[in-house]
C-alpha positions as a printed NumPy array, in Angstrom:
array([[132.89 ,  91.702, -50.631],
       [132.589,  92.185, -54.331],
       [130.996,  95.465, -55.863],
       [129.084,  94.981, -59.121],
       [128.067,  97.648, -61.182],
       [125.024,  96.677, -63.339],
       [123.331,  98.175, -66.44 ],
       [119.506,  98.143, -66.493],
       [116.413,  99.083, -68.479],
       [112.966,  99.466, -67.277],
       [109.551, 100.755, -68.169],
       [108.652, 103.622, -65.398],
       [105.05 , 103.064, -65.728],
       [104.295, 100.973, -62.959],
       [106.741, 102.603, -60.537],
       [106.797, 105.754, -58.164],
       [110.246, 106.423, -59.182],
       [113.532, 105.156, -58.884],
       [113.978, 105.813, -54.982],
       [112.484, 103.518, -52.465],
       [109.7  , 105.369, -50.315],
       [107.317, 104.409, -47.438],
       [104.4  , 103.824, -49.716],
       [104.512, 102.689, -53.377],
       [106.587, 100.477, -55.522],
       [109.978, 101.639, -56.533],
       [112.485, 100.532, -59.022],
       [115.103, 100.444, -56.315],
       [112.824,  98.43 , -54.051],
       [112.255,  95.562, -56.631],
       [116.101,  95.655, -57.293],
       [116.973,  95.329, -53.686],
       [114.272,  92.475, -53.106],
       [115.77 ,  90.59 , -56.291],
       [119.376,  91.024, -55.023],
       [118.337,  89.942, -51.649],
       [116.958,  86.614, -52.995],
       [120.219,  86.31 , -54.93 ],
       [122.626,  86.819, -52.324],
       [120.744,  85.471, -49.28 ],
       [121.247,  88.787, -47.294],
       [120.054,  92.488, -47.318],
       [121.724,  94.367, -50.067],
       [121.662,  98.023, -50.792],
       [121.464,  99.147, -54.406],
       [122.474, 102.353, -55.681],
       [121.529, 104.446, -58.9  ],
       [123.023, 106.849, -61.119],
       [119.964, 108.705, -61.455],
       [116.604, 109.148, -59.372],
       [114.108, 109.025, -62.32 ],
       [110.593, 110.376, -61.39 ],
       [107.489, 108.365, -61.29 ],
       [106.724, 107.282, -65.236],
       [109.981, 107.948, -66.416],
       [111.993, 105.207, -68.174],
       [115.626, 103.924, -68.47 ],
       [117.528, 102.504, -71.531],
       [120.812, 102.606, -69.587],
       [120.532, 103.206, -65.949],
       [123.531, 102.114, -63.802],
       [123.449, 100.945, -60.133],
       [126.032,  99.495, -57.944],
       [125.778,  96.818, -55.034],
       [127.972,  94.743, -52.581],
       [127.556,  91.043, -52.681],
       [129.41 ,  88.827, -50.207],
       [129.578,  85.472, -51.972],
       [131.877,  85.329, -55.007],
       [129.833,  85.183, -58.338],
       [130.241,  85.384, -61.906],
       [129.032,  88.354, -64.146],
       [126.449,  85.874, -65.73 ],
       [125.211,  84.658, -62.386],
       [124.594,  88.192, -61.398],
       [122.883,  89.203, -64.543],
       [120.775,  86.175, -65.1  ],
       [120.041,  85.734, -61.342],
       [119.027,  89.161, -60.911],
       [116.627,  88.931, -64.103],
       [115.021,  85.507, -62.692],
       [114.25 ,  87.277, -59.219],
       [113.019,  90.651, -60.98 ],
       [110.132,  88.793, -62.623],
       [107.491,  89.78 , -63.417],
       [108.306,  93.483, -62.959],
       [109.405,  95.484, -66.204],
       [113.011,  95.855, -65.062],
       [116.075,  93.953, -66.94 ],
       [119.485,  93.936, -66.102],
       [121.494,  94.168, -69.319],
       [125.007,  93.698, -67.873],
       [127.112,  93.357, -64.942],
       [130.767,  94.218, -64.324],
       [132.73 ,  93.713, -61.148],
       [134.227,  96.908, -60.195],
       [136.758,  98.54 , -57.682],
       [135.309,  99.482, -54.416],
       [135.957, 103.245, -55.423],
       [133.288, 102.994, -58.094],
       [130.098, 104.729, -57.064],
       [127.192, 104.74 , -59.583],
       [126.143, 108.298, -58.595],
       [129.155, 110.201, -57.725],
       [131.815, 108.338, -60.233],
       [129.385, 109.473, -63.187],
       [131.011, 112.096, -65.417],
       [127.725, 112.403, -67.877],
       [124.116, 111.472, -68.076],
       [122.345, 111.358, -71.293],
       [118.38 , 111.428, -71.53 ],
       [116.299, 111.448, -74.739],
       [112.586, 112.57 , -74.874],
       [110.297, 111.156, -77.187],
       [107.364, 113.482, -78.359],
       [104.555, 111.705, -80.596],
       [103.239, 114.329, -82.833],
       [100.518, 113.729, -84.997],
       [ 96.555, 113.742, -85.025],
       [ 96.039, 110.107, -84.079],
       [ 96.918, 108.884, -80.376],
       [ 99.537, 106.284, -80.02 ],
       [ 98.194, 102.318, -80.131],
       [101.599, 100.705, -79.362],
       [103.501, 103.548, -77.509],
       [101.047, 104.672, -75.106],
       [102.833, 105.63 , -71.751],
       [106.296, 105.782, -73.596],
       [105.804, 108.991, -75.632],
       [104.401, 112.467, -74.778],
       [101.461, 112.683, -77.273],
       [101.055, 116.06 , -78.779],
       [ 98.139, 116.265, -81.258],
       [ 98.675, 119.942, -82.664],
       [101.75 , 120.689, -84.823],
       [105.145, 121.62 , -83.425],
       [107.851, 123.193, -85.395],
       [111.056, 120.996, -84.354],
       [113.694, 123.377, -86.222],
       [112.379, 126.205, -84.107],
       [112.397, 124.231, -81.212],
       [116.044, 123.291, -81.766],
       [117.173, 126.763, -82.481],
       [115.445, 127.776, -78.879],
       [117.058, 124.777, -77.144],
       [120.497, 126.605, -78.046],
       [119.511, 129.347, -75.781],
       [119.877, 126.623, -73.006],
       [123.287, 125.101, -73.804],
       [126.173, 126.017, -71.529],
       [126.663, 127.084, -67.992],
       [123.637, 128.787, -66.46 ],
       [121.41 , 129.351, -63.528],
       [118.526, 127.052, -64.204],
       [116.189, 128.234, -61.468],
       [113.491, 128.85 , -63.988],
       [113.564, 125.137, -64.936],
       [113.898, 123.648, -61.517],
       [111.191, 121.806, -59.485],
       [110.401, 123.664, -56.004],
       [111.38 , 120.289, -54.36 ],
       [114.694, 120.12 , -55.963],
       [117.01 , 119.154, -53.158],
       [120.417, 120.247, -55.154],
       [122.615, 122.671, -53.274],
       [122.965, 124.871, -56.287],
       [120.83 , 125.794, -59.44 ],
       [124.221, 126.208, -61.426],
       [124.603, 123.551, -64.028],
       [126.311, 123.109, -67.552],
       [124.149, 121.665, -70.356],
       [126.509, 120.08 , -72.911],
       [124.383, 119.631, -75.572],
       [120.304, 120.018, -76.272],
       [119.445, 119.119, -79.813],
       [115.906, 118.518, -81.47 ],
       [115.145, 116.286, -84.206],
       [111.946, 115.305, -86.091],
       [112.003, 111.587, -87.69 ],
       [108.493, 111.528, -89.176],
       [105.638, 111.916, -86.55 ],
       [108.175, 111.723, -83.864],
       [110.158, 114.517, -82.287],
       [113.273, 113.517, -80.215],
       [115.026, 115.825, -77.825],
       [118.476, 114.828, -76.74 ],
       [120.307, 116.326, -73.898],
       [123.521, 115.578, -71.854],
       [125.454, 117.087, -68.886],
       [127.251, 116.013, -65.884],
       [124.121, 116.255, -63.813],
       [120.432, 117.808, -63.979],
       [118.281, 119.421, -61.615],
       [115.106, 117.747, -60.528],
       [112.465, 118.038, -63.5  ],
       [114.975, 120.121, -65.44 ],
       [114.583, 117.918, -68.609],
       [110.84 , 117.877, -68.185],
       [110.836, 121.747, -67.739],
       [112.807, 122.329, -70.769],
       [110.911, 120.318, -72.901],
       [107.804, 121.635, -71.783],
       [108.98 , 125.116, -72.503],
       [110.475, 124.391, -76.154],
       [106.768, 122.922, -77.077],
       [105.529, 126.471, -76.321],
       [108.204, 127.687, -79.13 ],
       [107.111, 124.561, -81.374],
       [103.508, 125.485, -81.073],
       [104.451, 129.16 , -81.991],
       [103.314, 130.572, -78.486],
       [106.753, 131.423, -77.6  ],
       [109.907, 132.556, -79.467],
       [113.757, 131.559, -78.725],
       [113.846, 135.142, -77.099],
       [111.02 , 133.996, -74.869],
       [113.332, 131.   , -73.815],
       [116.265, 133.114, -73.01 ],
       [114.305, 135.771, -71.116],
       [112.839, 132.793, -69.138],
       [116.129, 131.218, -68.056],
       [117.578, 134.837, -67.231],
       [114.618, 135.585, -65.073],
       [115.919, 132.916, -62.422],
       [112.218, 132.297, -61.546],
       [110.219, 128.957, -62.002],
       [107.159, 130.815, -62.505],
       [108.876, 132.429, -65.604],
       [109.709, 128.932, -67.289],
       [107.217, 126.775, -69.221],
       [105.297, 124.069, -67.909],
       [106.482, 120.476, -66.724],
       [105.671, 117.958, -69.524],
       [104.467, 114.609, -68.775],
       [107.328, 112.018, -67.625],
       [105.921, 109.571, -70.34 ],
       [108.575, 110.363, -73.042],
       [111.702, 110.577, -71.053],
       [114.36 , 108.086, -71.061],
       [117.56 , 108.064, -69.044],
       [119.686, 106.833, -72.237],
       [123.145, 106.341, -71.075],
       [125.418, 107.359, -67.841],
       [129.271, 107.526, -68.788],
       [132.18 , 107.03 , -66.255]])
């Protein structure tokens, strides 16, 4: 039995999210179906992050165990063949030790969030950016974002259905930069709460529009109450960028 680490990219638009569920098509399901066709037996595919419906990935990581010996090239190319026509691609495959686990072995997860900030709607990136037609001040958003960096109780930015045992997380970085009409928010941490990134982005957008200040963001964080935080922004602009081990 060999354990394989696979690195993936996917368009989250057609899926109900990463995790297999009783109804709807998930990323995990199409990967497991492709792996079963490749291996000739049922295969469990476990991912580093359970991305929500509509959330994309540029560097999701998963692992799976396959009995029959194969090369890394065979794993990558075979999976991609059987994944058609779904918008999921295996970028790389590496054989790893049995102790490796895509989720629990991870030491850092990185996300980016793309906001298209212009009057005209997207023609090419629809479903892959959050379209905000009113002006946002990216510099003010960046300043406010620093209120969230560090070790905090992120209850105010946690989804009600979050299954994490504790709301305590350490946010290592949260930066906001503008490149022309696009605002990119980058964040990294060992792990995140359910909807934490989307709730932080929704809150920072309030700052960008002038409705909130950095002080308001700090007050929301200190309240430790989800109702004190900003809205949950759409999933379209969120990407799991990279997982470090």
